[in-house]
N, C-alpha and C positions, 0 to 999 in steps of 0.2 A: 183331576186329582190322581188318576192312574193307580199305581200300586198302593198308594197311601191309604185309600179307602179300605183295603183288605186288612190293614193293621188296626183292628178295632177292639181287640181284647186288651184292656188297659189295667194297670195297677199303679197306684200312686204311693210313693214311699216318702216319709218324712225323716229327715236326719239333719242334725246340726253339724255334722262332720263332713267337710268338703272332700276329704280324701276318700271317705266311704262312698260318696256320690260318684266319684271317678271310678271306683270299683264296680258300682252298680252299672255304669255305662258299659263296661267290658263284659260283665256277666249277662247283660241283656243281649249284647251282640253274640256272645257264645250260645245263649239259649235259643235264639231264633235260628233254627236248623236249616231252613230253606228260604228262598227269596232274598230280598235285600235286607241283610241283617244290620244295616245302619239306620234304617227307618225307625226301628224300635226305640232308639234313644234320642231322636230328634226333639228339640225343644227342652233339653236338659242342661243347657250351658250354665255356667256359674251365674250369669246375670239372670237367667230364668229361675234358677234355684233361689236366689236372693229375693227376686220379685214375688215369687210364689210362697213365701214364708217357709223356706227350707224344705219344700216339697218338689219332687220330680215325678213325672208320669212317663211310664214306659208302655209301649203299645206293641202287640204281637199279632201275627196273622192267624194263630190257632190258640185255643185255650190251653192246650197241652204245653205250648212253648211258654206261656205265662206261668203255668204251674211249675215247669222246669226251672224257670228263673227264680221263683220263690223258693224252690227246694235248694238251689245253689246258694241263695242268700242265707237261708237257715243253716246250711252246712258250713259255710265259710266265714260269715260275718257275725260279730258279737251282737246278740239281740238287744242289748241295752243301748246300742248306738243308732237304731232305726226302728220304725214301726210302719205298718201298712195303714194308710189313711183313707184309701178309696179303691174301688174296683168296679169295672164296667165291661159289659160285652157289646156296647154300642157307642164307643168313643174313638172314632177313627183318627188316625194320624193326619197331620196337615203338612204339606211341603214347607220347609224352612227357607227363609230368605237367604 
């Protein structure tokens, strides 16, 4: 699994707005300050979002990066368009096909 196992601090966001989900991908990449900042948004493609009931999970290598991500969401995105639905410190990323 390599680096993916290090990205275990997850947060799942529910939103019915596909444009907002695209913003979340960028904010996750911005918030992951070290390492491979593309791993954190793996598995959040539009088809994944649809399959998972309009939920996407982002994974970070440090809890501080996850908290920074949440702070940026709160600062930039209307809170009536999204909600946190889960959080874990033991939910490692998996390589995407």
